[in-house]
N, C-alpha and C positions, 0 to 999 in steps of 0.2 A: 329712341328709336325706332323707326319706322325700319321690314324685316322687307330683304331684296328682294323681288317681283323675280320668278324667273322660271320659262316653260319647260320642261323636260319631255324628251317625249323618249318612248322605251315601250319593249314588249313588256305582260303581266307577271312577270315571273315569279316566284314564289317567295324567290329573294329582292324582288322588287319591293312586293305586293305590303310592306308595311307604307311604306310611303306611298300608299297609294292610299291605305286606309289617315294615314294619318295619325298613325301607333308612333310613327318616328318624323319628326321635324326638325331637318338640318336649323345649324345655329345661326340665328339672321338672315334665314333664305324665306321667302312666301313660293313654296317648289309646286307648281302647276303642271302635275301627271299628267302628260297626255297618254293612255295604250296606245300602242298601234300595233297590234301584234305581231305582221308579215316584217321583219326588218328591213327586207330589200326596200321599203318605203322609207324609213325614215333615213339611210345611206341617201337615197337617186334625192329626197327632199333636203337630206346637209346641205350633201354636193355640189345639189344644179340650184337652192338658192339659201342657204343657212338658215333656215325658216326655223330652228328653236337654236335658246339660247343653251341647253345641256342635253346632250343628245347620247342614246346606245352608239356606235359606230362600228362601223366592217373596225379590224383592226390594219389588215392591208389599208387600205382608203386611208386608213390615217396615214401609216406610212410615205406612203408614195407623196403624200398634200408637203409630210416633213420635209421631205429629203430632194421637194423642190421649193425651195422658202421662197418669198413667204407661203410660210399655214396660215391659214382664217382659225386654225384653230385648237386648239395646247387640250393636252389627256392629262386623265389622274390614273393609276393603277388598278383600275375596278375593273371587272372584270365578266360581263354578266351573260355571254355565252361562252362555249368552249364543249367542247365534245373529243370523244377518242374518231377517226374516220375506218380504221379500216373495214367495218361495215358498209361502207359506202362504195362502195366500188362493183359496180353490178354488171355478165357478165352476157355474150348467149353459148348457149355450149358448144354452137356447131362451129366456131372462131376460132378454135383451137388455143384459146387460157386457158392451159393451168395452172403456172404461174406469173408472178409475176412479172419476168421479164421479159414473160412471149407476150406482152404489148405492144411489144417494139413490129414497127411495120405494121398497126392497126389504125383503123377507127377511130377513134373515140371521145364521146363527146362531156360537154361538158358546160355546165350551166354559165359561166362567166370566168374566161381561165383567172384572172387575175381575182377573184374572187379568193378567202380563204381558206375556205375546206379542199375547192383545190388544190392549191399552192401545200398546204400540208401531206394533204394525200402524194401528190407528186414528189413532196421531199422524200414519203417510205418511200416510192416506186425507185428515183434514186438509191437513194443511200444507207436505206435496208434488204433491198434485194436487187438491187443493181443495175434497175436498167436505163437504156441511154435516151433520155427526155427526144434527144432529137430525133430523134425517130419512130415517136408517133407523135400523129396525123390530127389534132384537131379540132372536134367539129363542133362549134359554139352555139347553143340554141337555151329555151325549155326543155327544164326533162318532160312535164308534164302534162303540158299543152303546144301551141305552135305561136312561132314567133321571139320574142326577146325573153330575157334573163330578168326585168325588169325592165327601167326608164336609165339605167346608170349615164353617170360621169364620167367615164371614167381617160385619168391619165394615159399617156403615149407610155409606154413601151422602154425603155433603153438602149432592145437592143432587138431588132427586126423576130419576129416570130410567126411560123404560117398560123394563118388563123384560118377555117375555112368557116363561113357565119350554114349555118341553115335555112336556107334558101324554101323548102320543100314545100312547107305548109303542112306541115305535120312537127310532129313531135320530137320530141330523142326518143323515148320511150318504143314509140311509134316504129325509129327506124332501125333500133335494135327487133326487135322483132321480123322484123324487114331482111334485114342482116345487111341495112345502108350504114352500119355502122359496129365494132362490131365489144364495147362492151364504154359503161356509163362514167364519170366521175363525180360526187355534188355533194348536196346538202341533200339529199331527196332520195330516194328510193322508185323508178320505174314502176307509172303505173302495170306494164306487161308483168314485174315479178311474183306478183299474185294469181294471177291467170296464165300463164306461160309457162309451162314446165322446162323451155330449153330456157327461160332466164331469168339468173343466180343470182346469188352472189360470190366472188369472187372468193373471202374467204369466209366460208360457211360456219366455222368455231372463233368469229370474229372475238365473242367476249375473252375465249383467254390467251389471246393474241391481245388483246390490246393490255390485258393483264402480268402480260409478262414484258410486255413490250415500255409499259407506264418503272416496269420493275427493274427494268435491264437500265433506261434513258431516263428517269425523272419527268419527259415529255407528256405532258396534258395538252392539248394541244388547243391555244387558243383561239378566239373566233372575233370575237367583241370587246370595248372598249367602249370605256365613258370621255368623249370629246367635251367642250367648253369654247363656247368661241371666245377667240382672243381679246380681245376687240373687251367683254366682262369682264375675262379673267385680268387682263392689265389693269383697270378700274378697280375691278374689285377683289384683288388678291384675294381673302380669306375666303371667298365661296372654292375654292381647292381641298383646303382641310376640313371646311365645315359638309360641304360635299361627300367628302372620303370617311369620314366618323359615318355620316349616315347612311352610303349603304354598308358598309360595315355591322353597324349596330341595325340595320335589316338584313342584312342576311343572316347573322347570329341566331336571331327572333324566328328566322325558316328552315334552318337544321331544328333547333330547339322544339318546332311546329310537331316538325316532320320525324323524330325517332321520338315521339309522343304514342303511348303502343295503346293508348287508353282508346279509342281511337282511330281507326286510321285514315289518315287526312286524306289519303290519293288512292285514288280505281286504281293500286294494285295487289293478285292477292297474298302477292309474301313481303311486303314491304318490308317488314321487322327482320326475312333473312340478306334480302337486300341492303340495306343498313348495316346489318354485320359483317357483307364482301365487301361494303363501301369502305368501314372503319379498315378491318383489314388491308387493304391497299393502301387507301393514300393515309393513315392514320385518327389524329383527331382532327386535323382541317380539311376538309376534301374538297372545298373553293376557294385558295387561297387566293386575295385580294395584294397587293406589294408588287413589288422588283423582286427583292428578296425570295420569295418563295416560286417563283416562276421564270428565277431566273434562266433554267435551261431550255424550257421552252419558248424564252423569247429570245434566243438567242439559236437558237434552230431556223424563227422563222426568219430572224436574219441574215442566216444563210443561207436557202431558202430563195427569200425573194434578190439575194444575187445570184445567184447561182441559175434559177430561175425571168429572170431579165426586167425585173420590176423597179428596183433601186441596183444602181450602178457601183457602191459600196456598201461594207455591213455597217450601218449608224450603233452605236455603245447604246444598249437599252435603254440606262441610267439616264441617258438624253433625251427619252422619249416625251417622259413626263416633267410636269412638273410640279414645288415640289404639294406633301402636306404633314404635314406636324399634329399627331394624336394625343 
């Protein structure tokens, strides 16, 4: 019996590379791995045109579509991208922001109000630091270029939120330098932080804060999941389990190769120390797939999505994913 051909779009992460090279092959599937290094492009092409059979996909965009059924996608609990976000809050020193609650009454730039990184950052501001999000004025636009952040197909919020679109012809980074906004949150840092001493991180010691945050809460923010076109899954339900097993195998290979000290695999000079630190914080499974090891993170995200008017009511996290059998 011939294998089922499926297109798969994803950034070429270390945990995905064995699938790209063919070292790992999902059973019964002929996977055409299409590497696209800018995830926003994948999301836009999936949301706007369903261009791929399987793809790395924004977890927030998936949940929005799941909440407004029928969704064109199903998901498996594989998380290609996750990142702590304390280090991605940039401020202007002269804006009077010494702590997160000081962002109330300020103009804060964000690439896309509904992007997952911004949702987790706002969740921190509200639930960790007591900031009133309704008192922050949001200015939406690309951080380091003029215009919008990609070309997203955005679903409407369930309740209106005042969002100003940056139509200045300048980047959010430029506006921060000019004091036309006071801070920026998002997936990257403004270019100005490398040249202007007045543009800094709100949390310069973000690594220690993030480690403490994880130890207290068990939350390791998830940015992306794996989406499968619903029509593919309904015709061939085996693909969910086959892909899940392959993604787990590829991740485990990447972890093993990363840990080899014979010849460092990555261009970071203290890789061995970093691996020791990672194991100290996360134990033997620093990048977990599946629902149960990620339950606290997923449930926190549901809370934030409701708080921030992305969805109307929380969705049980087990309902988000189709069954996979190992």
